[in-house]
C-alpha positions in Angstrom: -5.1 -40.1 7.3 -5.1 -36.3 7.1 -6.3 -34.5 10.2 -9.2 -32.4 8.9 -9.8 -30.9 12.3 -6.5 -29.1 12.5 -7.2 -26.6 9.6 -10.1 -24.4 8.7 -10.9 -22.7 5.4 -11.7 -19.2 4.3 -13.4 -18.9 0.9 -12.0 -15.9 -0.9 -13.2 -14.5 -4.2 -9.7 -13.9 -5.4 -7.7 -17.0 -4.2 -10.4 -19.6 -3.6 -10.0 -21.6 -0.4 -7.4 -20.2 2.0 -6.4 -22.7 4.7 -5.3 -21.6 8.2 -4.4 -23.6 11.3 -7.3 -23.6 13.8 -6.6 -26.3 16.4 -3.2 -26.6 18.1 -1.8 -28.4 21.2 -2.2 -26.6 24.5 0.4 -23.9 25.0 0.7 -23.1 21.3 -0.8 -20.2 19.4 -3.1 -21.0 16.5 -3.4 -18.8 13.4 -7.1 -18.6 14.3 -6.1 -17.0 17.6 -4.2 -14.2 15.7 -6.9 -13.8 13.1 -9.5 -13.3 15.9 -7.3 -10.9 17.9 -8.7 -7.4 18.3 -5.7 -5.9 16.6 -6.6 -8.0 13.5 -10.3 -7.7 13.7 -10.1 -3.9 13.7 -8.9 -4.2 10.1 -12.4 -5.2 9.2 -13.4 -1.6 9.9 -10.7 0.0 7.7 -11.3 0.0 3.9 -8.5 -1.3 1.7 -9.0 1.6 -0.8 -9.1 4.4 1.8 -11.6 6.7 0.0 -11.9 5.1 -3.4 -15.0 3.1 -2.2 -16.9 6.4 -2.4 -16.2 6.4 -6.1 -16.2 2.6 -6.9 -19.4 1.2 -5.2 -18.3 -2.4 -5.2 -14.8 -1.7 -3.8 -16.0 -2.2 -0.2 -13.3 -4.7 0.7 -11.2 -4.1 3.9 -7.7 -4.4 5.1 -8.7 -7.6 6.9 -9.6 -9.4 3.6 -6.3 -8.1 2.1 -4.0 -9.3 4.9 -5.6 -12.8 4.8 -4.9 -12.9 1.1 -1.4 -11.7 1.6 -0.9 -14.5 4.2 -2.0 -17.0 1.6 0.4 -15.5 -1.0 3.2 -15.9 1.5 2.6 -19.6 1.7 2.5 -19.9 -2.1 5.8 -17.9 -2.4 7.6 -19.9 0.3 6.5 -23.2 -1.3 8.0 -22.0 -4.6 11.1 -20.3 -3.3 12.3 -22.2 -0.2 14.5 -24.7 -2.0 16.4 -22.0 -4.0 16.7 -19.8 -0.9 18.1 -22.7 1.1 20.7 -23.4 -1.7 21.7 -19.8 -1.9 22.2 -19.6 1.8 24.3 -22.8 2.0 21.7 -24.8 3.8 21.6 -22.5 6.8 17.9 -21.8 6.7 15.5 -22.8 9.4 13.0 -25.5 8.4 10.5 -24.8 5.7 7.7 -24.8 8.2 9.5 -22.1 10.2 10.1 -19.9 7.2 6.5 -20.3 6.0 5.1 -19.5 9.5 7.3 -16.4 9.7 6.3 -15.2 6.3 2.7 -15.8 6.9 2.7 -13.9 10.2 4.6 -11.0 8.6 2.0 -10.9 5.7 -0.9 -11.2 8.1 0.4 -8.4 10.3 2.0 -6.0 7.8 -1.0 -3.6 7.9 -1.8 -3.9 11.7 -0.6 -0.3 12.3 -3.0 1.3 9.8 -5.4 3.9 11.0 -8.6 5.2 9.5 -8.3 5.8 5.7 -5.1 3.9 5.6 -2.2 5.8 3.9 -4.1 9.0 4.1 -3.9 8.8 7.9 -0.1 8.3 7.6 0.2 11.4 5.5 -2.0 13.7 7.4 -1.8 12.5 11.0 1.0 10.1 11.9 3.9 11.6 9.9 3.4 15.3 10.2 2.5 15.3 13.9 4.4 12.3 15.4 7.0 11.4 12.8 5.4 7.9 12.4 4.0 5.7 9.7 1.8 2.6 9.9 4.9 0.4 9.4 6.7 1.8 12.4 3.5 1.7 14.5 2.8 -1.8 13.3 6.3 -3.0 14.2 5.8 -1.7 17.7 2.4 -3.5 18.0 4.0 -6.7 16.7 6.8 -6.7 19.2 5.0 -5.3 22.3 1.3 -6.2 21.9 1.4 -9.5 19.9 4.9 -10.7 20.7 3.9 -13.5 23.1 1.3 -14.8 20.7 3.8 -14.9 17.9 6.3 -16.8 19.9 3.7 -19.4 20.5 3.0 -20.1 16.8 4.4 -23.5 16.0 2.6 -24.6 12.8 1.0 -23.4 9.6 -0.7 -25.2 6.7 2.7 -26.1 5.2 4.2 -27.7 8.3 5.6 -27.3 11.8 8.6 -25.6 13.2 11.4 -27.9 14.0 12.4 -28.6 17.6 14.2 -25.6 19.1 12.8 -23.1 16.4 10.6 -20.2 17.2 9.2 -17.1 15.6 11.0 -13.9 16.8 8.6 -11.0 16.7 11.6 -8.7 15.9 12.0 -10.7 12.7 8.4 -10.1 11.8 8.8 -6.4 12.5 11.9 -6.3 10.3 10.2 -7.9 7.4 7.2 -5.5 7.3 9.3 -2.3 7.3 10.8 -0.8 4.2 14.6 -1.1 3.9 16.8 1.8 5.0 20.4 2.3 4.3 22.6 -0.1 6.4 19.6 -1.4 8.4 20.3 -5.2 8.2 22.7 -5.3 11.2 23.7 -8.8 12.1 20.6 -10.4 10.7 21.1 -13.7 8.9 21.4 -13.5 5.1 18.3 -15.7 4.5 16.1 -13.2 6.5 17.5 -10.2 4.5 16.8 -12.0 1.3 13.3 -13.0 2.4 12.5 -9.3 2.9 12.3 -8.9 -0.9 8.9 -10.7 -0.6 7.7 -7.7 1.4 9.5 -4.7 -0.2 10.6 -5.6 -3.7 8.9 -5.2 -7.1 6.4 -8.0 -6.5 5.6 -8.9 -3.0 3.1 -10.9 -1.1 1.4 -7.6 -0.3 1.1 -6.2 -3.8 0.5 -9.5 -5.5 -2.7 -9.7 -3.4 -3.8 -6.2 -3.6 -3.4 -5.8 -7.4 -5.6 -8.9 -7.9 -8.1 -7.9 -5.1 -8.4 -4.2 -6.0 -8.7 -4.9 -9.7 -11.4 -7.5 -9.0 -13.4 -5.6 -6.4 -13.3 -2.3 -8.3 -14.4 -4.0 -11.5 -11.2 -3.0 -13.3 -10.3 -6.7 -14.1 -11.2 -10.1 -13.0 -7.7 -11.5 -13.6 -5.3 -8.6 -13.5 -2.1 -10.5 -14.2 -0.7 -14.0 -14.3 0.3 -14.8 -10.7 0.9 -18.4 -11.4 3.5 -17.7 -14.1 5.1 -14.9 -12.0 5.7 -17.3 -9.1 6.7 -20.3 -11.3 9.6 -18.5 -12.9 10.9 -16.9 -9.6 13.8 -18.2 -7.5 16.6 -17.0 -5.3 20.0 -16.6 -6.8 23.2 -15.3 -5.1 22.1 -11.8 -6.0 18.6 -12.1 -4.5 15.0 -12.7 -5.7 15.4 -13.5 -9.4 13.0 -14.0 -12.3 13.8 -16.3 -15.2 13.6 -14.6 -18.6 10.5 -16.7 -19.3 8.7 -14.8 -16.5 9.8 -11.3 -17.3 6.7 -10.6 -19.4 4.5 -11.7 -16.5 6.4 -9.3 -14.3 6.0 -6.4 -16.7 2.3 -7.1 -17.0 2.0 -7.1 -13.2 3.9 -3.8 -13.0 1.8 -2.2 -15.7 -1.4 -3.3 -14.2 -0.4 -1.9 -10.8 0.4 1.4 -12.5 -3.0 1.4 -14.2 -4.7 0.9 -10.9 -2.9 3.9 -9.5 -4.1 6.0 -12.4 -7.6 4.6 -12.8 -8.5 3.9 -9.2 -6.2 5.1 -6.4 -5.5 8.4 -8.1 -8.9 8.9 -9.8 -9.6 12.6 -9.9 -12.8 12.3 -7.8 -11.0 10.1 -5.3 -8.4 12.8 -4.9 -11.1 15.5 -4.7 -12.5 13.5 -1.7 -9.0 13.3 -0.2 -8.8 17.1 -0.6 -12.0 17.6 1.3 -11.0 15.0 3.9 -7.6 16.7 4.3 -9.2 20.0 5.4 -11.5 18.1 7.8 -8.6 16.2 9.3 -6.7 19.4 9.8 -9.5 21.2 11.5 -10.7 18.2 13.5 -7.4 16.5 14.5 -7.5 17.4 18.2 -11.1 16.0 18.5 -10.5 12.8 16.6 -7.7 11.2 18.7 -6.0 12.1 22.0 -2.4 12.2 20.8 0.5 9.9 19.8 -0.9 6.4 19.1 2.2 4.9 20.7 1.1 6.5 24.0 -2.5 5.6 23.6 -2.4 2.0 22.2 -5.7 0.9 23.8 -7.5 3.8 22.3 -5.8 3.2 18.9 -6.9 -0.4 18.9 -10.5 0.8 18.8 -9.8 3.7 16.4 -11.1 2.8 13.0 -13.2 4.3 10.2 -16.3 3.0 11.8 -15.5 4.6 15.2 -14.4 7.9 13.5 -17.5 8.2 11.3 -19.8 7.3 14.1 -18.2 9.9 16.3 -18.3 12.7 13.8 -21.9 11.9 12.9 -22.9 13.2 16.3 -21.1 16.5 16.1 -23.7 18.4 14.0 -26.1 18.0 16.9 -23.6 19.5 19.4 -24.2 22.7 21.3 -20.6 23.6 20.9 -20.3 26.0 17.8 -17.0 24.6 16.7 -18.0 21.0 16.9 -21.3 21.7 15.3 -19.7 23.5 12.3 -17.3 20.6 11.9 -20.1 18.1 12.2 -22.0 19.8 9.3 -18.9 19.5 7.2 -18.4 15.8 8.1 -22.1 15.2 7.3 -21.6 16.6 3.8 -18.6 14.3 3.2 -20.4 11.2 4.5 -23.2 12.1 2.0 -20.5 12.4 -0.7 -20.8 16.2 -1.0 -17.3 17.0 -2.1 -15.9 20.5 -2.0 -13.4 20.3 -4.9 -13.5 19.3 -8.5 -10.6 18.7 -10.9 -10.8 21.1 -13.9 -7.6 20.2 -15.8 -4.4 18.2 -15.6 -1.1 17.3 -17.2 1.0 14.2 -16.9 4.7 13.5 -17.0 6.8 10.4 -16.7 10.4 10.4 -15.5 13.0 7.8 -16.7 16.3 6.7 -15.2 18.6 9.6 -14.8 16.0 12.4 -15.3 16.0 14.9 -12.5 12.4 14.6 -11.2 13.3 16.4 -8.0 14.4 19.5 -9.9 11.2 19.7 -11.9 8.3 22.0 -10.8 6.3 18.8 -10.2 8.2 18.4 -6.9 6.4 21.3 -5.2 2.7 22.2 -5.5 3.4 25.8 -4.2 5.7 26.4 -7.2 3.2 25.0 -9.6 0.4 27.1 -8.1 2.5 30.3 -8.3 3.3 29.6 -11.9 -0.4 29.1 -12.7 -1.4 32.3 -10.8 1.3 34.3 -12.7 -0.4 33.4 -16.0 -4.0 34.1 -15.0 -5.8 37.3 -15.8 -5.1 39.7 -13.0 -8.8 39.7 -11.8 -8.5 35.9 -11.3 -5.2 35.6 -9.6 -6.7 35.3 -6.1 -9.2 32.5 -7.0 -9.2 29.6 -4.6 -7.5 26.5 -6.0 -5.5 23.4 -4.9 -2.7 21.7 -6.8 -2.5 18.0 -6.6 0.7 16.2 -7.7 0.0 12.4 -7.2 3.1 10.3 -7.9 3.2 6.6 -8.7 6.5 4.7 -8.6 6.8 2.2 -11.5 10.0 0.8 -10.2 12.5 1.9 -7.6 15.3 4.3 -8.5 18.6 2.4 -8.7 20.0 4.6 -5.9 17.0 4.1 -3.5 17.3 1.8 -0.4 14.4 -0.2 -1.8 16.3 -0.9 -5.0 18.5 -3.9 -5.5 15.9 -6.4 -4.4 15.1 -8.1 -7.8 17.1 -9.6 -10.6 16.7 -11.6 -13.8 18.3 -14.8 -15.1 19.3 -15.2 -18.7 19.4 -19.0 -19.6 21.5 -18.4 -22.7 24.4 -17.2 -20.6 23.5 -18.9 -17.4 24.1 -15.6 -15.5 22.0 -13.3 -13.3 21.7 -9.7 -14.3 20.0 -6.5 -13.0 16.5 -6.2 -14.2 17.4 -3.0 -15.9 19.5 -5.0 -18.4 16.2 -6.2 -19.9 15.3 -3.9 -22.8 11.5 -3.9 -22.1 12.0 -3.4 -18.3 14.5 -0.5 -18.9 11.9 1.3 -21.0 9.6 1.5 -18.0 9.8 4.9 -16.4 10.9 5.4 -12.8 7.8 7.4 -11.9 4.7 9.0 -13.2 3.4 12.4 -12.0 0.1 14.1 -12.6 -0.5 17.8 -12.1 -4.1 18.5 -11.4 -5.8 21.8 -10.6 -8.8 21.6 -8.3 -11.3 24.5 -7.9 -14.3 24.8 -5.7 -17.4 23.1 -7.0 -19.0 26.5 -7.6 -16.3 27.7 -10.0 -17.2 29.5 -13.2 -16.6 28.3 -16.8 -14.3 31.4 -17.3 -12.2 30.3 -14.4 -11.8 26.8 -15.7 -10.8 28.1 -19.2 -8.3 30.4 -17.6 -6.7 27.5 -15.7 -6.5 25.5 -19.0 -4.8 28.4 -20.8 -2.3 28.8 -17.9 -1.4 25.1 -18.0 -1.0 25.3 -21.8 1.5 28.2 -21.3 3.4 26.1 -18.7 3.3 22.6 -20.1 2.3 23.1 -23.7 -1.0 22.1 -25.5 -3.2 20.0 -23.4 -3.7 17.3 -26.1 -4.4 13.8 -24.7 -3.9 15.1 -21.1 -7.2 17.0 -21.1 -9.6 15.5 -18.6 -12.2 15.2 -21.3 -10.1 12.5 -22.9 -9.6 10.4 -19.8 
């Protein structure tokens, strides 16, 4: 008879019931213990969509809900792919229970290093001031804060680790970080191949967030066919491979993800909020957090959007003039009073071999100067910001993240690069927008002058005009 006391269930609006191990023998670590750890629970206080929840009222979901969903996707992926991965690696894999437990832990912990406002915090706090990102910070937390717990994980819903097997926190940290050139070292081949489930075209991370973000934002209740995508996936000698029958499902997934970037993540008002937040972060940084998170891990564990927004809500009542002025500005943002508005934009896509880095889209300062040069002289000093959001459709063939995914053609019985597929090859490498933001109190004449300047640089506005979006 099945032991119904060992597992518990989470009911999720995207995946339905998600099982996790709740009761384990003494001396082992249950998945519940990790789910309830403060490092995981803090993710309940960090929105999945960083600032888009100010634009999409129903998109209030958090990083915690997402990592639970990603953990579930890891189980589904391993159940589908374990046999082919074992065959590809000559039967040298650990047990299926060990691979599933490892993948589940990596999926559960892949966002553990995130700070308030997610990727925004990476771009405007971690990277410029400390050379960090949430992946590197998460890897440190996994190895040094959660390592002992991970080594005690012995079972997951799909089975137990075999005698003598254990989860190495360093393997978990390896899986959650993006590939770099020559970073595999002496790691076993199965682990290197498994990383494609965390950094390839379709991963346990983005397979969940595309479904979840589309559902919670109201974009789509069923964004793509995850069942078909997994059904036609397997490991070949080349790596994670999709059968030709599944390529359309993969293309639909990639196109939906791209549409979410354009419609939700890079929504013009979302980016306007980011512009306002960027200035606040710049001016408030020294008051928000004491320094490098690696040197203040206890403080960082309690540093979330909740804690930040509660702290800054008190500043407007401060007797300190600087803190008071910052507090008034934070109050405006919390009340969704945004300083910037997008007045015009242009879009470009870049295909394989096109020199994106040499286009003016690579540098907002160059774009801004070209616009100013084409404005009437009396307007050349107007306050503006240039935004160049970029979405990657698929990795450039020369990037370290490329080479993770392949396709199988049943008519030849051979595995090929995905770029050999005609429809896949037609997808661009990247999409760029060029948006011009002015202060909310701008004049109609200034907006028209911006439009004329963009017409002079990029051609007639046509379908790229904001009024057509």
